[in-house]
Structure formats: C-alpha cells, structure tokens
C-alpha positions in Angstrom: 83.3 122.2 91.7 86.7 123.7 91.4 89.6 121.4 90.3 93.1 121.6 89.0 93.4 120.0 85.5 95.8 119.7 82.6 94.7 119.5 79.0 98.2 119.0 77.6 101.3 117.4 79.0 104.2 119.6 80.0 105.7 121.8 82.7 103.8 122.6 85.9 102.1 125.6 84.3 99.8 123.2 82.3 98.0 122.7 85.6 95.1 125.2 85.5 92.1 125.8 87.7 88.8 124.7 86.1 85.1 124.4 87.0 83.8 120.9 86.3 80.5 119.1 87.2 80.3 117.5 90.7 81.1 113.8 90.5 78.2 111.4 91.4 79.0 108.3 93.4 78.2 105.0 91.7 77.5 101.7 93.3 80.0 101.0 96.0 81.4 104.5 96.1 81.3 107.5 98.4 81.6 111.2 97.5 84.0 113.0 99.7 84.5 116.8 100.2 88.2 117.0 100.0 90.1 118.7 102.8 93.6 117.5 101.9 95.1 116.1 98.7 98.5 114.5 98.6 101.1 115.5 96.0 103.1 112.5 94.7 105.7 111.9 92.0 103.1 109.8 90.2 101.1 113.1 89.7 104.1 114.8 88.2 104.9 111.9 85.9 101.4 111.9 84.5 101.5 115.6 84.0 104.8 115.4 82.1 103.4 112.6 79.9 105.9 110.2 81.4 105.5 106.4 81.9 102.6 105.4 84.2 101.0 101.9 84.4 97.5 103.3 83.7 96.3 105.6 80.9 96.1 109.4 81.5 93.3 110.6 79.3 93.2 114.3 78.6 91.9 116.5 80.1 93.0 115.0 83.4 92.6 115.9 87.1 95.6 114.3 89.0 95.7 113.3 92.6 95.8 109.7 93.9 95.0 110.1 97.6 92.8 112.4 99.7 91.3 112.9 103.1 87.9 114.6 103.6 84.3 114.3 104.8 81.8 111.9 103.3 78.9 113.9 101.8 77.0 111.3 99.7 76.7 107.5 99.4 76.4 105.5 96.2 74.0 102.6 95.6 74.5 99.7 98.1 76.7 101.8 100.5 75.7 102.1 104.2 79.1 102.9 105.7 81.0 105.1 106.1 78.1 107.3 106.9 77.7 110.9 105.7 79.7 113.2 107.9 82.5 110.7 108.5 86.0 112.0 108.0 87.9 109.4 105.9 91.0 109.0 103.7 91.7 106.7 100.8 92.8 106.3 97.2 91.1 108.1 94.4 91.7 109.0 90.7 91.1 112.7 90.6 92.0 114.2 94.0 93.0 117.7 93.0 89.4 118.9 93.4 86.8 120.0 95.9 85.0 116.7 95.7 86.4 113.2 94.9 85.0 109.6 94.6 86.4 106.9 96.8 85.7 103.2 96.9 83.6 102.8 100.1 85.1 99.4 101.1 88.7 100.7 101.1 88.1 104.1 102.9 89.7 104.4 106.3 88.4 106.7 109.1 90.7 109.5 110.0 92.0 109.1 113.5 91.5 112.3 115.5 95.1 112.2 116.6 96.3 112.2 112.9 94.3 114.9 111.1 93.4 115.2 107.5 96.7 116.5 106.2 98.8 113.7 107.7 96.2 111.1 106.7 96.1 112.3 103.1 99.8 111.6 102.8 99.8 108.2 104.6 98.6 105.7 102.0 100.8 106.0 98.9 104.1 106.8 100.7 103.5 105.2 104.0 101.9 102.0 102.8 104.3 101.8 99.9 107.2 102.0 102.3 105.7 99.4 104.5 104.9 96.9 101.7 108.3 97.4 100.1 110.2 96.6 103.2 108.0 94.1 105.0 106.2 92.5 102.1 108.5 92.6 99.1 112.0 92.7 100.7 110.9 90.8 103.9 113.3 92.8 106.0 114.7 91.1 109.1 116.2 92.3 112.4 119.9 92.9 112.1 119.9 93.7 108.4 121.1 96.9 106.8 118.8 99.0 104.6 119.7 101.8 102.1 117.0 104.4 101.6 117.3 107.0 98.8 115.8 110.5 98.8 116.1 110.2 102.5 114.6 113.6 103.4 111.3 112.9 101.6 107.9 111.7 102.8 108.3 108.0 101.7 111.8 107.9 103.3 110.4 109.2 106.6 108.2 106.1 106.8 110.8 103.7 105.4 113.5 104.7 107.9 111.1 104.4 110.8 109.7 101.1 109.7 113.2 99.7 109.1 114.3 100.8 112.6 111.2 99.2 114.2 112.1 96.0 112.4 115.6 96.1 114.1 117.5 97.2 111.0 120.4 99.6 110.5 119.5 102.4 108.0 121.8 104.2 105.6 120.1 107.2 104.0 121.1 108.8 100.7 120.5 112.5 100.3 122.2 115.2 98.1 122.7 118.1 100.5 123.9 118.5 104.1 120.4 119.9 105.1 118.7 116.9 103.6 121.1 114.5 105.3 120.3 116.2 108.6 116.6 115.6 108.0 117.3 111.9 107.4 119.2 111.7 110.6 116.3 113.3 112.3 114.0 110.6 110.9 116.2 108.0 112.6 118.8 107.0 109.9 122.0 105.6 111.5 124.2 106.9 108.7 123.8 109.2 105.7 125.8 109.6 102.4 125.6 111.9 99.4 124.4 109.3 96.8 124.9 111.9 94.0 128.7 112.2 94.7 131.5 110.2 93.3 132.6 107.5 95.7 129.2 107.0 97.4 129.3 103.3 96.7 132.6 102.8 98.4 131.3 104.9 101.4 128.3 102.6 101.8 130.5 99.5 101.5 132.8 100.9 104.1 129.9 101.5 106.5 128.9 97.8 106.1 132.4 96.5 106.6 132.6 95.6 103.0 129.6 93.3 103.2 127.1 95.5 101.4 123.5 96.2 102.3 120.8 93.6 102.7 118.0 95.7 101.3 118.3 98.7 99.0 115.4 100.9 97.7 115.8 102.7 94.3 113.6 105.4 92.7 115.9 107.6 90.6 116.0 105.8 87.3 117.7 103.0 85.2 121.3 104.5 85.4 121.1 104.6 89.2 119.8 101.0 89.3 123.1 99.8 88.0 125.0 101.8 90.6 122.8 100.6 93.5 123.3 97.0 92.5 126.9 97.4 93.5 126.1 98.1 97.2 124.1 94.8 97.6 125.6 92.2 99.8 125.0 88.4 99.6 121.3 87.7 99.5 120.7 91.4 99.1 117.4 92.6 97.6 117.1 95.7 95.4 113.5 97.1 95.3 112.9 99.5 92.3 109.8 101.6 92.9 110.1 104.4 90.4 112.2 106.6 88.1 112.0 110.2 89.3 114.7 111.3 86.9 112.9 109.7 84.0 113.6 106.7 81.8 115.8 108.2 79.1 118.6 105.8 79.9 118.5 102.1 79.9 119.4 99.3 82.4 123.0 98.1 82.0 122.7 94.7 80.5 126.2 93.8 81.7 125.3 94.6 85.3 122.1 92.5 85.0 124.1 89.5 83.5 126.4 89.7 86.5 123.4 89.7 88.9 121.9 86.6 87.2 124.9 84.6 86.0 127.8 85.6 88.3 126.1 87.0 91.4 126.8 87.2 95.1 124.7 84.4 96.5 121.0 84.8 96.1 120.7 88.5 95.2 117.4 89.7 93.8 116.1 92.6 91.8 112.4 93.4 92.5 110.2 95.6 90.4 107.6 97.2 92.7 104.2 98.8 92.0 101.9 99.3 95.0 98.8 98.9 92.8 99.8 95.3 92.1 99.7 94.6 95.8 96.2 96.1 96.2 95.1 93.9 93.2 96.9 90.6 93.9 97.9 90.7 97.6 95.0 92.5 99.1 94.8 90.7 102.5 98.6 91.3 103.1 98.2 94.9 102.0 95.3 95.6 104.3 97.1 94.0 107.2 100.2 96.1 106.6 98.1 99.3 106.2 96.3 98.6 109.4 99.6 98.0 111.2 101.0 101.3 109.8 97.9 103.3 110.9 98.1 101.8 114.3 101.7 102.8 114.6 101.0 106.3 113.5 98.1 106.7 115.9 100.1 105.3 118.9 103.1 107.5 118.1 105.5 104.7 117.2 105.8 106.3 113.7 105.8 110.1 113.2 104.4 111.6 110.0 106.9 113.6 108.0 107.0 117.4 107.9 103.9 118.6 106.1 104.0 121.6 103.7 100.5 122.8 102.6 99.5 124.8 99.6 96.1 126.1 98.4 94.6 123.9 95.7 95.1 126.7 93.2 98.9 126.6 93.8 99.2 123.0 92.7 101.6 124.0 89.9 104.0 125.5 92.5 103.8 122.3 94.6 104.8 120.3 91.5 107.7 122.7 90.8 109.0 122.2 94.4 108.7 118.4 94.3 110.4 118.2 90.9 113.2 120.5 92.0 114.4 118.1 94.6 114.3 120.8 97.2 111.2 119.7 99.0 111.3 117.9 102.4 108.7 115.7 103.9 105.2 115.7 102.3 103.4 118.3 100.1 99.6 118.6 100.6 97.0 120.7 98.7 94.0 122.2 100.6 91.0 123.0 98.5 
C-alpha cells in the first residue's frame, strides 16, 4: 500500500511517499481502507522530533485518526462488518489502509461524511472533554479559547455556547478573528499583541475568565494565568510553539501560595481520558456525535489534500495560516 512516512525528524519535506506491506488485523482489530485522514499538531510534533507522550520509532507513518471502509476483520471480531464506513483512532493513518480497534470504531453518519468524521475525534472530543470533563464548565461562566479559527476551537466555542457560557476567542489576525466570530465567539482579541490580558480583563469587568484553554507553550501559560478569575481553571493541552522556554516558577508560586480563591492549573492529555476515564469519554463522544448529526454543532471548514501532499498540509498547519481542519485523502 501507499503511505507517507518519515525516516528522520525534521521539516515537512522529510515526509515522503513509500510502498509498505498491507497491515494485517490482529485480534480485536479491523482493517480499514482509508478515505480521510486528519492532520493534527501531534503529527507535526512527532515529525519534528518534539515531545510526545508515546515513542516515535523510525521510520514512522503519522496519523492518529481516520475514516474509511472496513475491509477485513481480525480474530474474534464480528462487528463492524466488512463494508461498514467507520471512523476512529489509529497509529498510522497517513496510508491507504489502517488498523483500528474494533470496539472503539464509530459508524460514520450519512449526514456527516468521511472528511468531517475523520476530524471529529481528536479535536472535537478533546474540546468536549476539556470543557465538560476537565474544566466542568457551567452556565454563566466565561471561557477563553486560543487559536480561535482552528478546528479544535470550532468545537470548543460551540460546546461552550451550548453550555450557556460566554466565549472570548484569541486569534492573531483580523481574518482569523472573523472566523472565530463566525463559530459563535462573543468577543475576540489578538492574543499575540501587547495588552491582550488587559483587554480580556476589561471584557470580564475585571473579574477574569472562569475557564481558559492554552496550547501555545510554557511562556504563554504564564500570561494566560493572569486572565483567570476566582476559581478559574486553566487547561493546558499542548505546546504548538515548542517547549524551549520554561514555566515561570514565580507565577506558579503565586497560583499555589497567594492565589485568587481556588484557581487550578490542569494538564490535559486526551489519551489519559481514554485510558482512565473511558465511560465518561465514551459518553461525551456519543453526545458530541449526536450534536453533530442533529446540526447543533457544525464541523469546521475542511481543507483537503491528496495523501501525497501531506508535507504541504504540515507546512500550512505549522505556518499558523490554516483555518478549520486539514484532511488527507489517499
């Protein structure tokens, strides 16, 4: 089968097309002919050799979530049947064929389509778990969402609004801020500009936000802590700009020893929820899929590339110029 693989870490051009043997489903697995593979920041981090909670053995085929059609069943598997269109998590999705755990595959709703389904789990479910599971958002609260024109932000903004929250989006350009407003954000700020913290505080009447999401990196964690109000929760779910800097110990001491009442810093990894909080995760995933099917939640803008152009998709994602979700079609 054809796949996109890197044999060394580096810039997007290390991603190269290769021919590799077709994978064979083991016990409890299904083999899927991939129709859509989602492009995520985790893929770019592994390609760069950046931090990731799991090993990245070389050569490596990236891709953590796909949608496609079941073509073979492993030992002990009776459903989903061959011919069923499904989506789910995998470990080598930039390929014509991929292996999925049969028990965790989800049928693709006809109203959703494979491209939207492929981008639903990692960003949509992550947004849902962060806000509803980790931060326990409540009606009447205010939420700050960074990278507010991206795929995860699309879901985060809509989930927060459905929960009855006010949303402040952070985006670096006027065009991206317009996208965030289109997603449903109530307010937008340029969170790369000097004075953005004061702007957020002004929007909350000096109170600060109740929930803030953060994915830029350690230096930005320190800044984002300053927009938290009493009992505010900061959920850190990545470091898109890298981890070359370090957390400010003074800011953390203030949080712990001289805080506004009850503030919390939460480190988030979606894999831990699948491993340790599976019933809650499945419930939130089913709720999200139901909302997407019913039209309560609209998937983000989808930009598709042929599988062979995976490197270009990585360049666009890392440039900060992408909007919505990037999808590869084998």
